[in-house]
SENU-228247 format. One line per field, with one value per residue (C-alpha): residue number from 0; x, y, z; residue in one letter. Coordinates in Angstrom, 3 decimals, padded with zeros to 6 digits, m for minus. Example, Ala and Ser with C-alpha at 12.3 -4.5 7.8 and 13.67 -1.06 7.14 Angstrom:
num c(0,1);
east c(012.300,013.670);
north c(m004.500,m001.060);
up c(007.800,007.140);
residuo c(A,S);
//
This chain:
num c(0,1,2,3,4,5,6,7,8,9,10,11,12,13,14,15,16,17,18,19,20,21,22,23,24,25,26,27,28,29,30,31,32,33,34,35,36,37,38,39,40,41,42,43,44,45,46,47,48,49,50,51,52,53,54,55,56,57,58,59,60,61,62,63,64,65,66,67,68,69,70,71,72,73,74,75,76,77,78,79,80,81,82,83,84,85,86,87,88,89,90,91,92,93,94,95,96,97,98,99,100,101,102,103,104,105,106,107,108,109,110,111,112,113,114,115,116,117,118,119,120,121,122,123,124,125,126,127,128,129,130,131,132,133,134,135,136,137,138,139,140,141,142,143,144,145,146,147,148,149,150,151,152,153,154,155,156,157,158,159,160,161,162,163,164,165,166,167,168,169,170,171,172,173,174,175,176,177,178,179,180,181,182,183,184,185,186,187,188,189,190,191,192,193,194,195,196,197,198,199,200,201,202,203,204,205,206,207,208,209,210,211,212,213,214,215,216,217,218,219,220,221,222,223,224,225,226,227,228,229,230,231,232,233,234,235,236,237,238,239,240,241,242,243,244,245,246,247,248,249,250,251,252,253,254,255,256,257,258,259,260,261,262,263,264,265,266,267,268,269,270,271,272,273,274,275,276,277,278,279,280,281,282,283,284,285,286,287,288,289,290,291,292,293,294,295,296,297,298,299,300,301,302,303,304,305,306,307,308,309,310,311,312,313,314,315,316,317,318,319,320,321,322,323,324,325,326,327,328,329,330,331,332,333,334,335,336,337,338,339,340,341,342,343,344,345,346,347,348,349,350,351,352,353,354,355,356,357,358,359,360,361,362,363,364,365,366,367,368,369,370,371,372,373,374,375,376,377,378,379,380,381,382,383,384,385,386,387,388,389,390,391,392,393,394,395,396,397,398,399,400,401,402,403,404,405,406,407,408,409,410,411,412,413,414,415,416,417,418,419,420,421,422,423,424,425,426,427,428,429,430,431,432,433,434,435,436,437,438,439,440,441,442,443,444,445,446,447,448,449,450,451,452,453,454,455,456,457,458,459,460,461,462,463,464,465,466,467,468,469,470,471,472,473,474,475,476,477,478,479,480,481,482,483,484,485,486,487,488,489,490,491,492,493,494,495,496,497,498,499,500,501,502,503,504,505,506,507,508,509,510,511,512,513,514,515,516,517,518,519,520,521,522,523,524,525,526,527,528,529,530,531,532,533,534,535,536,537,538,539,540,541,542,543,544,545,546,547,548,549,550,551,552,553,554,555,556,557,558,559,560,561,562,563,564,565,566,567,568,569,570,571,572,573,574,575,576,577,578,579,580,581,582,583,584,585,586,587,588,589,590,591,592,593,594,595,596,597,598,599,600,601);
east c(035.020,036.558,038.418,039.711,040.839,042.793,044.228,045.592,047.219,048.900,049.854,051.574,052.831,051.862,052.132,051.900,054.642,053.472,055.401,056.172,058.519,059.616,062.933,065.860,066.647,068.844,066.515,066.870,067.610,065.161,062.370,060.422,062.460,060.502,062.689,062.469,058.761,057.913,060.044,058.192,054.763,055.840,057.240,054.132,051.846,053.580,050.748,051.006,050.944,053.053,051.779,053.678,051.246,053.279,052.740,048.980,046.898,044.850,041.453,041.513,039.725,041.962,040.659,042.882,039.971,038.293,041.434,041.656,039.252,041.668,044.878,044.274,042.432,040.477,039.601,036.419,034.711,031.168,030.463,027.406,029.155,032.562,033.481,032.490,031.154,029.407,028.760,025.867,023.510,022.853,026.543,028.779,032.440,031.711,034.847,035.088,038.280,038.219,034.448,034.239,032.159,031.408,032.481,033.953,035.804,038.858,040.737,042.611,045.791,047.751,051.409,050.572,047.708,044.066,041.772,038.097,034.879,035.066,031.374,030.651,034.072,034.308,036.733,035.607,036.467,036.376,039.301,042.005,043.548,046.489,048.161,050.175,050.615,053.619,052.678,049.896,050.530,047.560,047.038,044.299,043.499,043.486,046.174,045.109,048.505,049.997,046.935,044.505,040.710,039.123,041.865,039.588,039.634,042.455,044.334,045.136,048.144,048.711,052.225,052.765,055.481,058.371,061.037,061.667,063.910,066.733,065.897,062.517,060.251,056.892,054.466,050.864,048.381,045.391,042.770,039.319,037.007,033.560,030.624,032.305,034.978,037.959,040.838,043.394,046.215,049.041,052.192,055.256,058.269,061.498,064.457,067.767,070.265,068.255,064.754,062.075,058.543,055.670,052.375,049.504,046.258,043.579,040.108,038.090,034.648,032.388,028.741,028.888,026.843,023.360,021.261,021.592,024.878,027.426,030.667,032.970,036.076,038.758,041.767,044.933,047.997,051.203,054.232,057.373,060.472,063.424,066.596,067.622,070.751,072.060,069.835,066.683,064.127,060.848,057.863,054.750,051.689,048.350,045.519,041.981,039.591,036.043,033.602,029.959,028.383,024.861,023.019,020.842,018.830,018.116,017.045,013.564,013.240,015.465,015.892,014.936,016.492,019.666,017.551,019.777,023.347,026.094,028.722,031.745,034.928,037.694,041.066,044.095,047.310,050.275,053.751,056.243,059.765,061.720,065.155,067.627,070.746,073.056,071.113,067.734,065.161,061.717,058.900,056.963,053.945,050.857,047.868,044.408,041.790,038.331,035.250,032.094,029.333,025.960,023.265,020.238,017.787,019.109,021.564,024.656,027.684,031.169,033.746,037.385,040.171,043.304,046.180,049.758,051.899,055.289,057.342,061.004,062.822,066.019,068.578,069.645,071.880,072.295,069.325,067.179,064.989,062.575,059.893,057.896,055.131,052.082,049.175,046.513,043.352,040.622,037.635,034.111,031.813,028.257,025.400,021.885,018.945,015.618,017.126,020.506,021.600,025.013,027.722,030.287,034.034,035.800,039.439,041.581,045.286,047.363,050.888,052.477,055.752,057.030,060.067,061.848,064.542,065.979,065.376,067.607,069.576,066.533,063.713,062.405,060.051,058.154,055.573,054.028,051.190,049.129,047.334,044.637,042.555,039.256,037.244,034.097,035.340,038.431,041.345,041.762,044.716,045.802,048.502,049.934,052.688,054.304,056.767,058.622,061.077,063.472,063.656,066.293,067.400,064.553,061.713,060.048,056.908,055.103,052.408,050.720,048.002,046.488,043.687,041.673,038.991,036.676,034.987,031.418,031.234,029.573,026.812,026.119,026.058,023.864,022.267,020.771,019.631,021.315,022.533,024.970,025.356,027.175,030.359,033.472,033.681,036.569,038.204,041.001,042.750,045.016,047.111,049.639,051.462,054.577,056.731,058.891,061.426,062.929,065.686,066.857,063.345,062.294,059.445,057.609,054.917,053.044,050.067,048.106,045.376,043.403,040.710,038.958,036.505,034.874,032.269,029.992,029.654,027.200,024.072,020.899,017.874,014.130,012.026,012.266,011.630,011.977,015.565,018.410,022.113,022.897,025.866,024.302,026.819,029.751,031.111,033.495,035.340,037.980,039.749,042.967,044.852,047.545,049.644,052.337,054.563,056.844,059.410,060.795,062.817,062.947,060.249,057.562,055.805,053.094,051.122,048.108,046.166,043.233,041.214,038.510,036.568,034.011,031.706,029.607,027.238,027.068,027.217,026.126,029.090,031.440,032.451,033.465,035.807,038.103,040.753,042.979,045.519,047.782,050.439,052.528,054.860,057.283,058.832,061.079,058.706,055.500,053.751,050.848,048.839,046.035,043.932,041.500,039.157,036.974,034.339,032.279,029.387,029.258,026.336,023.834,020.828,017.738,014.550,013.030,016.015,017.151,020.742,021.356,024.609,026.391,029.249,031.193,034.406,036.023,038.837,040.598,043.451,045.873,048.510,051.132,053.634,056.610,056.279,059.564,061.476,058.889,055.501,053.784,050.484,048.119,044.804,042.780,039.800,037.658,035.236,036.408,034.067,031.110,030.078,026.725,027.197,026.382,028.050,025.075,021.645,019.773,022.843,024.212,027.813,028.813,029.779,032.894,034.290,037.628,039.957,042.745,045.303,048.913,051.439,054.179,057.219,059.967);
north c(017.182,014.772,017.659,018.818,015.290,015.051,018.536,017.590,014.508,016.541,019.395,017.220,014.578,012.004,008.300,005.325,003.016,m000.403,m001.935,m005.210,m003.409,m005.120,m003.279,m002.871,000.635,002.311,003.324,006.590,006.162,008.761,006.871,007.237,004.839,002.477,m000.573,m000.645,000.290,m002.690,m004.904,m003.525,m004.243,m007.730,m008.674,m007.370,m009.241,m012.512,m013.559,m010.316,m010.728,m008.495,m008.610,m006.950,m005.600,m007.019,m010.511,m010.108,m012.097,m009.146,m009.903,m006.858,m004.864,m001.926,m001.818,m003.255,m004.278,m006.231,m008.353,m009.402,m012.342,m013.866,m013.425,m013.364,m016.159,m014.916,m011.593,m011.411,m008.497,m008.398,m007.392,m006.897,m006.312,m006.622,m002.980,m000.511,m000.748,002.482,003.937,003.817,001.098,m000.233,m000.488,m003.522,m003.513,m004.716,m006.362,m009.335,m010.224,m013.621,m013.360,m009.755,m007.871,m004.520,m001.912,000.219,m002.689,m002.503,000.425,001.219,003.284,004.709,005.284,005.256,007.747,006.729,006.800,006.543,008.563,010.938,010.734,007.073,005.732,003.120,002.757,003.937,000.886,002.637,004.872,002.200,001.470,m000.633,001.895,003.918,001.156,m001.111,m003.223,m004.064,m004.885,m006.940,m007.498,m009.929,m009.175,m006.199,m003.578,m000.610,m000.329,001.291,002.249,003.423,003.352,001.452,m001.198,m003.544,m006.553,m005.721,m003.233,m002.857,m000.564,000.335,001.468,003.764,003.189,005.545,004.071,006.461,006.051,008.512,010.997,011.378,008.332,007.813,004.913,003.898,001.103,000.866,m001.876,m002.747,m005.648,m007.069,m004.790,m001.803,m001.746,000.479,001.531,004.268,004.782,007.226,008.214,010.383,010.441,012.373,011.521,013.129,012.675,014.863,015.197,012.928,013.547,011.393,012.333,009.868,010.123,007.476,007.072,003.857,002.999,m000.024,m000.500,m003.679,m006.784,m005.568,m002.585,000.547,m000.567,001.795,002.634,005.628,006.656,009.295,010.386,012.452,012.098,014.017,012.891,014.931,013.741,015.902,014.581,017.259,015.417,011.883,011.532,013.497,013.439,015.262,013.719,015.498,013.646,014.817,012.854,013.514,010.723,010.758,007.880,007.393,003.960,002.896,000.192,m002.043,m003.507,m007.200,m009.315,m009.654,m005.964,m003.959,m000.202,001.237,003.969,004.636,005.794,004.593,005.886,007.110,009.707,010.941,012.991,012.368,014.100,013.908,015.759,014.854,016.139,013.702,014.186,011.004,010.466,007.602,007.659,004.834,003.931,005.612,006.353,007.901,009.624,012.833,013.712,015.852,014.690,015.868,013.935,015.184,013.787,014.977,012.357,012.507,009.822,009.459,010.145,013.653,012.740,014.981,014.990,016.445,015.065,015.408,013.805,015.768,014.467,014.489,011.335,011.029,007.893,007.265,003.929,003.717,000.910,000.783,m002.216,m004.980,m006.823,m004.050,m001.667,000.936,002.688,005.645,007.416,009.650,010.144,012.830,012.998,015.584,014.288,015.424,016.818,017.765,015.812,016.678,015.138,016.916,018.535,019.003,015.765,016.555,019.209,018.021,017.684,015.381,014.728,011.992,011.478,008.470,007.859,004.429,002.588,m000.776,m002.618,m005.443,m007.662,m011.155,m012.820,m015.705,m016.445,m017.929,m016.235,m012.856,m010.773,m007.733,m005.835,m002.427,m000.307,002.637,005.220,006.860,009.878,010.605,013.785,011.821,008.551,009.665,007.218,003.753,001.470,m000.881,m003.529,m005.987,m008.597,m011.313,m014.073,m016.042,m018.902,m019.908,m023.680,m023.339,m020.701,m021.844,m022.378,m020.510,m020.652,m017.769,m016.713,m013.342,m011.436,m008.114,m005.770,m003.729,m001.120,001.075,004.291,004.757,006.838,010.217,008.570,006.040,008.890,011.391,010.169,006.719,005.029,007.839,006.972,009.243,006.678,004.077,002.485,001.623,m001.880,m003.965,m007.149,m009.452,m011.816,m014.748,m016.456,m019.273,m020.085,m021.107,m019.991,m022.408,m021.643,m024.539,m024.673,m021.087,m019.610,m021.565,m022.950,m020.825,m022.344,m020.608,m021.405,m019.875,m020.761,m017.814,m017.082,m013.719,m012.494,m009.090,m007.156,m004.112,m004.621,m002.169,m003.284,m001.608,m002.689,m002.152,m001.724,001.190,004.028,003.252,002.030,002.584,001.688,m000.461,m002.272,m005.716,m008.057,m010.355,m011.938,m014.833,m016.245,m018.916,m020.670,m021.498,m020.446,m022.012,m020.356,m021.762,m020.338,m022.420,m021.127,m024.213,m021.933,m018.312,m018.835,m020.405,m019.182,m021.261,m020.069,m021.356,m020.457,m021.659,m020.111,m021.608,m019.400,m020.633,m017.717,m017.729,m015.347,m015.892,m012.632,m011.831,m011.330,m013.622,m017.112,m019.974,m021.462,m019.544,m021.174,m019.770,m021.159,m019.026,m019.903,m017.683,m019.025,m017.087,m018.540,m016.184,m013.396,m015.120,m014.978,m017.198,m017.028,m019.073,m018.127,m020.482,m019.259,m021.581,m020.156,m022.303,m021.354,m017.685,m016.226,m014.057,m012.197,m012.945,m010.914,m012.526,m011.403,m015.020,m016.147,m018.585,m020.180,m019.825,m021.998,m021.364,m022.059,m019.483,m019.917,m016.895,m016.826,m014.279,m014.212,m011.689,m011.215,m008.817,m007.457,m005.586,m003.915,m001.124,m002.845,m005.696,m007.155,m008.908,m010.763,m011.553,m013.939,m014.165,m016.876,m019.403,m022.011,m019.666,m020.162,m018.800,m017.137,m014.111,m012.416,m010.086,m011.718,m010.979,m009.627,m012.362,m011.901,m012.080,m015.251,m015.395,m011.974,m010.652,m007.650,m007.113,m004.360,m003.253,m001.524,000.666,002.269,004.433);
up c(007.357,004.818,003.124,006.499,007.287,004.025,004.540,007.947,006.412,003.673,005.995,008.565,006.090,008.669,008.085,010.320,011.609,012.893,015.776,013.986,011.621,008.431,008.379,010.787,012.010,014.599,017.446,019.290,022.987,024.298,026.079,029.283,031.374,033.571,034.147,037.953,037.803,035.640,037.883,040.925,039.404,038.333,041.737,043.508,041.093,040.097,037.742,035.779,032.007,029.803,026.209,023.383,020.811,017.936,019.414,019.784,017.305,016.137,014.626,012.374,015.065,015.984,019.536,022.285,024.498,021.668,021.274,024.948,024.481,021.972,023.935,027.715,029.563,032.556,030.913,028.838,027.091,025.763,022.145,019.975,016.632,015.000,015.762,018.485,022.038,022.881,026.353,028.791,029.988,026.470,025.550,025.112,026.142,029.668,030.961,033.317,035.206,036.928,037.370,038.579,036.024,037.625,035.078,037.850,039.522,037.293,035.862,032.644,032.672,029.764,030.628,034.332,034.100,034.748,031.695,032.643,032.778,035.738,036.655,036.031,037.017,034.214,031.307,027.844,025.738,022.345,023.389,023.588,020.175,019.006,016.733,019.254,021.850,022.338,025.374,027.817,031.468,032.711,036.428,037.444,041.033,043.444,042.730,044.841,046.539,043.449,041.386,044.100,044.077,041.216,040.996,042.927,040.598,038.205,036.016,032.341,031.944,028.282,027.467,024.487,021.952,022.810,020.551,017.670,014.649,014.170,011.455,009.781,009.449,007.772,007.507,007.100,007.700,005.294,005.291,003.982,004.767,005.319,006.182,004.530,007.238,006.582,008.799,008.114,010.583,009.912,011.751,011.385,013.745,014.062,016.266,017.125,019.949,022.359,020.871,019.454,018.218,017.055,015.440,014.977,013.092,012.551,011.027,011.496,010.112,009.830,008.834,010.984,010.236,011.207,010.125,012.267,013.838,012.237,013.976,013.408,015.282,014.672,016.651,016.790,019.024,019.632,021.657,022.347,024.243,025.268,026.909,029.390,030.529,030.923,034.005,033.196,030.377,029.675,027.935,026.653,025.342,024.026,022.429,021.261,020.295,018.897,018.417,017.488,017.864,016.840,018.755,016.517,019.397,019.878,016.895,018.385,019.237,016.862,017.077,013.644,011.525,013.514,016.446,019.318,019.457,021.740,020.885,022.765,022.464,024.979,025.246,027.498,028.092,030.284,031.147,032.679,034.019,034.644,036.120,036.265,038.406,039.412,042.557,042.093,039.437,039.395,037.529,038.270,036.155,035.701,033.671,032.651,030.744,029.821,028.180,026.469,026.096,024.310,024.116,021.850,024.707,025.370,028.131,028.041,030.306,030.594,032.993,033.927,035.943,036.837,038.873,040.023,040.262,041.967,042.424,043.291,043.716,045.767,045.591,049.230,048.625,046.063,047.612,049.139,047.133,048.473,046.424,047.730,045.881,045.905,043.544,043.897,041.798,041.337,039.417,038.620,035.975,035.191,033.614,032.510,030.739,031.087,034.154,035.766,037.412,038.864,038.976,041.511,042.120,044.599,045.403,046.925,047.604,048.539,049.824,049.481,049.950,048.701,050.081,048.202,049.672,049.657,053.019,051.916,048.782,047.023,048.969,047.832,049.937,048.698,050.749,050.819,052.160,051.028,053.119,051.017,051.962,050.228,050.649,051.617,053.127,054.955,055.270,053.754,054.595,051.769,052.367,049.849,050.016,047.913,048.764,046.084,046.342,043.562,043.415,040.709,038.234,035.964,038.425,041.265,043.360,045.030,047.496,047.416,049.218,048.136,049.098,046.646,047.132,045.123,046.225,044.921,041.763,041.452,039.427,042.213,044.711,042.911,039.663,039.007,042.225,044.187,047.668,049.502,052.303,050.198,051.532,049.482,047.991,049.381,048.145,049.356,046.935,047.944,045.303,044.959,041.750,039.882,036.953,034.955,032.198,030.263,027.673,028.027,027.944,024.869,027.028,029.593,031.785,034.597,036.791,039.633,042.112,043.483,046.041,046.248,048.840,049.005,050.925,050.539,046.779,045.289,043.385,042.175,044.224,043.702,040.564,038.140,038.798,042.544,042.444,044.873,044.994,048.030,049.587,049.250,050.886,050.186,046.988,046.526,043.509,043.240,040.383,038.618,035.508,033.282,030.574,028.312,025.577,023.353,020.854,019.024,016.730,015.688,013.055,015.266,018.423,020.123,023.155,025.058,028.190,030.246,033.069,035.291,037.689,040.188,041.078,044.234,042.452,038.697,036.761,033.186,030.852,032.840,031.639,033.909,031.296,028.954,026.769,024.056,021.583,019.360,016.857,014.597,011.897,009.701,006.549,004.612,003.537,004.668,008.051,009.141,012.380,013.945,016.957,018.725,021.470,023.591,025.947,028.325,030.584,029.633,031.570,029.680,031.041,028.913,028.482,031.586,033.706,034.002,033.583,030.738,029.582,026.235,024.892,021.676,019.796,017.485,014.965,013.435,010.923,009.555,006.796,005.771,002.997,002.868,m000.647,m000.230,002.608,002.799,002.265,004.093,002.824,005.240,005.359,008.472,008.456,011.578,012.741,010.157,011.649,011.027,014.670,015.768,019.154,021.277,024.238,024.903,024.812,021.562,019.775,017.469,016.398,012.713,010.896,008.675,007.873,006.657,006.565,004.025,003.897,003.759,006.008,004.729,006.348,004.962);
residuo c(X,X,X,X,X,X,X,X,X,X,X,X,X,X,X,X,X,X,X,X,X,X,X,X,X,X,X,X,X,X,X,X,X,X,X,X,X,X,X,X,X,X,X,X,X,X,X,X,X,X,X,X,X,X,X,X,X,X,X,X,X,X,X,X,X,X,X,X,X,X,X,X,X,X,X,X,X,X,X,X,X,X,X,X,X,X,X,X,X,X,X,X,X,X,X,X,X,X,X,X,X,X,X,X,X,X,X,X,X,X,X,X,X,X,X,X,X,X,X,X,X,X,X,X,X,X,X,X,X,X,X,X,X,X,X,X,X,X,X,X,X,X,X,X,X,X,X,X,X,X,X,X,X,X,X,X,X,X,X,X,X,X,X,X,X,X,X,X,X,X,X,X,X,X,X,X,X,X,X,X,X,X,X,X,X,X,X,X,X,X,X,X,X,X,X,X,X,X,X,X,X,X,X,X,X,X,X,X,X,X,X,X,X,X,X,X,X,X,X,X,X,X,X,X,X,X,X,X,X,X,X,X,X,X,X,X,X,X,X,X,X,X,X,X,X,X,X,X,X,X,X,X,X,X,X,X,X,X,X,X,X,X,X,X,X,X,X,X,X,X,X,X,X,X,X,X,X,X,X,X,X,X,X,X,X,X,X,X,X,X,X,X,X,X,X,X,X,X,X,X,X,X,X,X,X,X,X,X,X,X,X,X,X,X,X,X,X,X,X,X,X,X,X,X,X,X,X,X,X,X,X,X,X,X,X,X,X,X,X,X,X,X,X,X,X,X,X,X,X,X,X,X,X,X,X,X,X,X,X,X,X,X,X,X,X,X,X,X,X,X,X,X,X,X,X,X,X,X,X,X,X,X,X,X,X,X,X,X,X,X,X,X,X,X,X,X,X,X,X,X,X,X,X,X,X,X,X,X,X,X,X,X,X,X,X,X,X,X,X,X,X,X,X,X,X,X,X,X,X,X,X,X,X,X,X,X,X,X,X,X,X,X,X,X,X,X,X,X,X,X,X,X,X,X,X,X,X,X,X,X,X,X,X,X,X,X,X,X,X,X,X,X,X,X,X,X,X,X,X,X,X,X,X,X,X,X,X,X,X,X,X,X,X,X,X,X,X,X,X,X,X,X,X,X,X,X,X,X,X,X,X,X,X,X,X,X,X,X,X,X,X,X,X,X,X,X,X,X,X,X,X,X,X,X,X,X,X,X,X,X,X,X,X,X,X,X,X,X,X,X,X,X,X,X,X,X,X,X,X,X,X,X,X,X,X,X,X,X,X,X,X,X,X,X,X,X,X,X,X,X,X,X,X,X,X,X,X,X,X,X,X,X,X,X,X,X,X,X,X,X,X,X);
//
């Protein structure tokens, strides 16, 4: 396998190109254009956060989900080691958004296509890496109008890097650190006036900080862009990713000799045609993603999601925009353990429209509705609206209301606690906030108050083996969030954020208080970064099935040095305070650990 890996590297002459380039190049213009789409999503969701990957204070972990705790207040992910999450009931990587911690209650998209397990309906956290990504759009709150079922509590939309240098480009990122952690990420790109290509290859490994907790991940990606005309472009993407994660067990009840593990291979393929005219632009795409999962106890599953997306935005006048769209999904799979558990396929389709207009000179109104049809549940009507008022050119306030819903997964229907009479979960979110830009965007401050109320949330009832999934009743969360970004000069960026969530029903893996502070400073050829994370009242489920609280403070640091125009050296040190903490009960996180490496581009 190692020889094959090296052969592929030599054969394709692939090397990696990190987004925070240390050189200046002419960029090719062929990209999947999404200007009006991003504007649409932002206007519908005023508290949306757009995070450029090059601005993220990475901890040395190449996983995007693992870095959310450090950069996004209100979103928290559980971990039991410094690398890897796994899949299944014993896994980490369970994400909480403003107190909603159901793994199926939010959805991850990559370039507008859903990326989750077709049977279980949850994201696969080990899939989402930093190396080929340029930006994350993070929506905290229901987003089913555009994204459909599963976008009940929020969405993470990962945008791939489509900017390609003219000519042939090579690069690489190589690092080594504590617990025998090594990361190799390689990339090669080619760009001309009408065609671009990009090939990615990565290999990550860590022994992690406890016995029997190894992590391995490998992946390959190919992207092709062709500019048909001034108005139309074609984009083809394909990825395959593999991971194996060992679970060490709790410190009081460890799993010996690498006996508990999860392993998966997931792949996706998509073909997208996008257009941009003077008064209209849109995207039309087909996608397919598949997964093969194996667990230590003999569980085996294969799943798939295939779909068609279509969206077109029309500029009806200088102040009126209309977007219409459709997405259709077919999803299913088969699973077995000692016996066959499921072999089923379902489909759903949804049509939506969004209208944007200025009611007055300073008053913007945006509203839309979706009519979704599901093979089992029939029709679901999903409205959403937002109203914003510009107090001045640098300040605005807004009100928004949105509905989200989630259809039960195939697993909830037919496998564990099976119940074919389940109803969809539904959630309404109401939000009021402000955005303030001072001194020509040198200071950005935003805040939001939110109230969420849902019904028919699904929970497992009874005692094993007599368990059953049931719609157990209502949920309610409320809270507020503040974010600030200051750029005193070109060499210094300071950002901070804070989230408080009051949960009617406290849930394991969700904190009440989440604060972050980031600073990045550049001096000539040096770069220095600090990241502070404060967590308060994080709920954990102990061995007696009782909720307990955890508080902790983490300090991470990074440093870089441009050795020359082609090579950048870096060092990342995590948990400088040597804090003792856990995000999953019985799984202590590591103390101080480091990662050192270099990036090259030519």
